[in-house]
C-alpha positions in Angstrom: 12.6 32.4 26.9 10.6 31.6 29.6 8.2 34.1 31.5 6.1 34.3 34.5 2.6 33.4 33.0 0.3 31.1 33.9 2.1 27.6 32.2 -0.9 26.7 30.0 0.1 30.0 28.3 3.8 30.1 29.0 6.0 29.9 25.6 9.6 29.5 24.9 10.4 31.6 21.9 13.1 30.0 19.4 15.7 31.7 17.6 13.8 31.9 14.5 10.6 33.6 16.3 8.5 30.6 16.5 6.8 30.2 20.0 6.8 26.7 21.5 4.2 25.8 24.6 7.0 25.5 27.6 5.0 22.2 28.6 3.9 19.7 26.2 2.7 16.2 26.6 4.5 12.9 25.3 2.7 10.7 23.4 4.6 7.2 23.1 2.7 5.4 25.9 -0.8 5.1 23.8 -1.0 3.4 20.4 -4.9 2.0 20.0 -7.4 4.2 18.7 -9.4 4.2 21.8 -6.4 4.8 24.3 -5.0 7.7 21.6 -8.6 9.5 21.7 -9.2 9.1 25.6 -5.3 10.4 26.2 -6.1 13.4 23.4 -9.6 14.5 25.1 -8.0 14.0 28.4 -5.0 16.4 27.4 -6.8 18.9 25.4 -9.4 19.4 28.6 -6.5 19.9 30.6 -4.9 22.3 28.5 -2.1 20.8 26.8 -1.4 21.9 23.3 1.9 20.6 22.3 2.2 17.2 21.4 5.0 15.0 20.8 5.2 12.1 19.0 7.2 10.1 16.5 6.7 7.6 13.6 8.4 5.1 15.6 5.8 5.3 18.5 3.1 3.8 15.7 0.5 6.5 17.2 0.5 9.3 14.1 -2.3 7.9 12.3 -4.4 7.3 15.5 -3.6 11.1 16.5 -5.0 12.1 13.2 -8.1 10.7 13.8 -8.7 12.0 17.5 -7.3 15.5 16.5 -10.1 15.4 13.8 -13.0 14.5 16.2 -12.0 16.5 19.1 -10.4 19.6 18.1 -13.9 21.0 17.3 -14.9 19.7 20.7 -12.6 22.2 22.3 -13.3 24.9 19.6 -9.7 24.6 18.3 -8.0 24.6 14.9 -4.7 22.8 13.8 -3.1 26.1 14.3 -3.9 26.3 18.1 -1.6 23.2 18.1 2.2 22.4 18.7 2.9 19.1 16.9 6.1 17.7 17.4 7.5 14.4 15.6 10.6 12.7 15.2 12.9 10.7 12.6 15.3 7.9 12.9 18.3 8.9 10.6 20.7 6.2 9.0 24.4 7.4 8.8 24.0 8.7 5.5 20.4 10.0 5.5 19.5 12.2 2.6 17.2 14.8 1.7 15.4 12.8 -0.3 15.3 10.0 2.5 14.3 12.7 5.0 11.7 14.2 2.9 10.3 11.1 2.0 9.6 10.0 5.9 8.5 13.4 6.5 6.0 13.1 3.8 4.6 10.2 5.1 4.3 11.8 8.7 2.6 14.7 7.2 0.2 12.0 5.9 -0.6 10.1 9.0 -1.2 13.0 11.1 -3.4 14.8 8.5 -1.6 18.2 8.7 0.5 20.0 5.9 3.1 21.0 8.3 4.8 20.3 11.7 5.6 22.2 14.2 8.9 20.9 15.0 10.9 18.1 13.5 13.9 16.1 15.5 16.3 14.0 14.6 16.0 11.2 17.1 19.4 10.0 17.8 22.9 10.9 16.7 24.1 8.2 14.3 27.4 7.9 12.2 30.6 10.2 12.1 31.0 13.8 12.4 31.2 14.0 8.3 27.7 12.0 8.0 26.2 13.9 11.3 26.8 17.2 9.3 25.4 15.8 5.9 22.1 14.6 7.8 22.0 18.0 9.2 22.6 19.8 5.9 19.5 17.5 4.4 17.3 18.4 7.4 18.0 22.2 6.9 17.2 21.6 3.4 14.2 19.9 3.9 13.0 22.8 6.6 13.6 25.4 3.9 11.0 23.7 1.8 8.5 25.5 4.3 6.8 22.2 5.7 8.1 22.5 8.9 8.1 25.3 11.6 11.4 24.5 13.3 13.8 21.8 13.2 16.2 20.5 16.4 17.5 17.3 17.6 17.4 14.7 20.4 20.2 13.5 22.7 22.8 15.8 21.6 26.0 16.3 24.0 27.5 19.5 23.9 30.8 18.2 21.7 27.8 16.8 19.1 25.8 20.0 19.0 29.6 21.8 18.5 29.8 19.9 15.2 26.5 21.3 13.8 27.5 24.6 15.2 28.6 26.4 11.9 25.3 25.3 9.7 23.4 27.9 8.4 20.3 27.0 10.7 21.6 25.2 13.7 19.4 23.2 15.9 16.6 25.3 17.6 15.6 22.8 20.3 17.9 19.9 21.9 15.7 17.5 23.5 17.6 15.3 26.0 17.1 13.5 29.9 16.6 16.0 31.9 15.7 16.3 35.6 17.1 16.8 39.4 19.0 13.7 39.3 20.1 14.1 35.8 21.3 17.5 34.6 24.3 18.2 32.3 25.4 21.6 33.5 27.7 22.2 30.8 25.2 21.3 27.8 23.0 23.6 29.8 24.8 26.7 29.9 26.1 25.5 25.8 22.4 25.6 24.6 21.7 28.9 26.5 24.9 30.9 25.1 23.9 29.4 21.5 20.0 30.2 22.0 19.2 26.8 21.8 15.7 25.6 23.7 16.7 22.5 26.1 13.5 20.2 26.1 13.4 17.7 29.0 11.6 13.9 27.6 12.1 12.8 31.4 11.5 15.5 33.5 10.9 12.7 36.2 13.9 10.4 36.1 15.6 8.2 33.9 13.0 7.2 31.4 14.7 3.5 31.9 13.5 3.4 35.7 10.0 2.2 37.0 10.2 3.2 40.6 9.9 6.7 40.2 13.1 6.9 42.4 12.8 11.1 42.3 9.6 11.2 44.0 11.0 9.5 47.1 13.7 11.9 47.8 13.2 14.1 50.9 14.0 17.2 49.5 11.3 16.7 46.7 8.7 15.8 49.3 9.3 18.3 51.6 9.2 21.2 48.9 5.7 19.2 47.4 4.5 19.8 51.3 5.8 23.4 51.4 4.4 24.4 47.8 1.5 22.4 48.5 2.6 20.6 45.4 2.7 17.0 44.4 6.1 15.6 43.7 6.0 15.5 40.1 5.0 19.2 40.0 8.4 20.4 41.7 10.6 18.9 38.9 8.3 20.4 36.6 8.7 23.9 38.0 12.3 23.3 38.7 13.1 23.0 34.9 11.0 25.5 33.6 12.1 28.0 35.8 15.6 27.2 34.4 14.1 27.6 31.4 13.9 24.2 30.2 10.9 23.0 28.7 8.9 20.1 29.8 7.5 16.9 28.2 5.6 15.4 31.4 4.8 11.3 30.5 1.1 10.8 32.0 -1.9 9.2 30.9 -3.8 9.6 34.2 -6.2 12.4 33.8 -5.9 14.0 37.2 -2.3 13.6 37.1 -2.2 15.1 33.6 -3.7 18.3 35.2 -1.2 18.7 38.0 1.3 18.1 35.7 0.2 21.8 33.4 -1.3 23.4 36.5 2.3 24.9 37.9 1.5 28.2 38.9 4.0 28.6 42.0 7.4 29.8 42.0 10.3 28.0 43.9 12.5 30.0 45.9 15.8 30.8 45.0 17.4 28.9 48.2 14.6 26.0 47.2 16.1 25.6 43.5 19.4 25.4 44.9 18.6 22.3 47.1 16.7 20.6 44.2 20.3 21.4 42.1 22.0 19.6 44.7 20.4 16.6 44.5 22.5 15.1 41.7 25.2 13.0 43.9 23.3 10.1 41.3 24.7 11.7 38.2 27.7 9.3 37.8 25.5 6.4 37.4 23.8 7.7 34.3 27.4 9.3 32.8 27.9 6.2 30.6 24.6 6.4 28.8 25.7 10.5 28.0 
């Protein structure tokens, strides 16, 4: 559950007791060693401790090298970080298959455990998804993963996994003032599952940052002496949704984690009401 502490130290407790930073940073934009090193240096300096990656991003080895060089600079250890990675599963994913991919990810990242491991996208039919999740649970029980979850799962897909011994602890989804599935939100809250937003500024497929031009967002940014990016981030956090802002700009990275203000209930309602554009996203949900 979210708290009112400063954002850099704010955590969300998963149902198995693991504490996850409320604000992390998505690494998918960086690949090459030099750019990853600079990115990690700027992120650690700004206060980020959660780094979100995936095997398909192609940057796990570069992140390992960056952490190895930069953690001593900031007097940090591996245990001070929260590292998330993801697996793309086939419709008939097995324990052996998931374990093999996990071991490669651990080797690439130079660590013996992940803080969170996610299934990147639902594949197959109901039966195969249940088998895949059972295999994911078995890998979790081996002890090299602190928490497990999913990405891009609707309420109906989550219901299919609800009877398992360890239902998903995190559901990472597209979530922002233009796209917030309230039924999914309510379901996750009822089942003690943390929602995490990989697109807190709008759809990841857009390049025009449409949300930042909305009069409500611009007006509230002025009212709270904040940036147009800080308003949707704080809105998500106050709704107890974790966020993964995407930026490689050092100034923006600092702004996106310095969110020590509070939006009033009335203004939260104004942001909630922005979503007339929701129907244009429904085909992708």
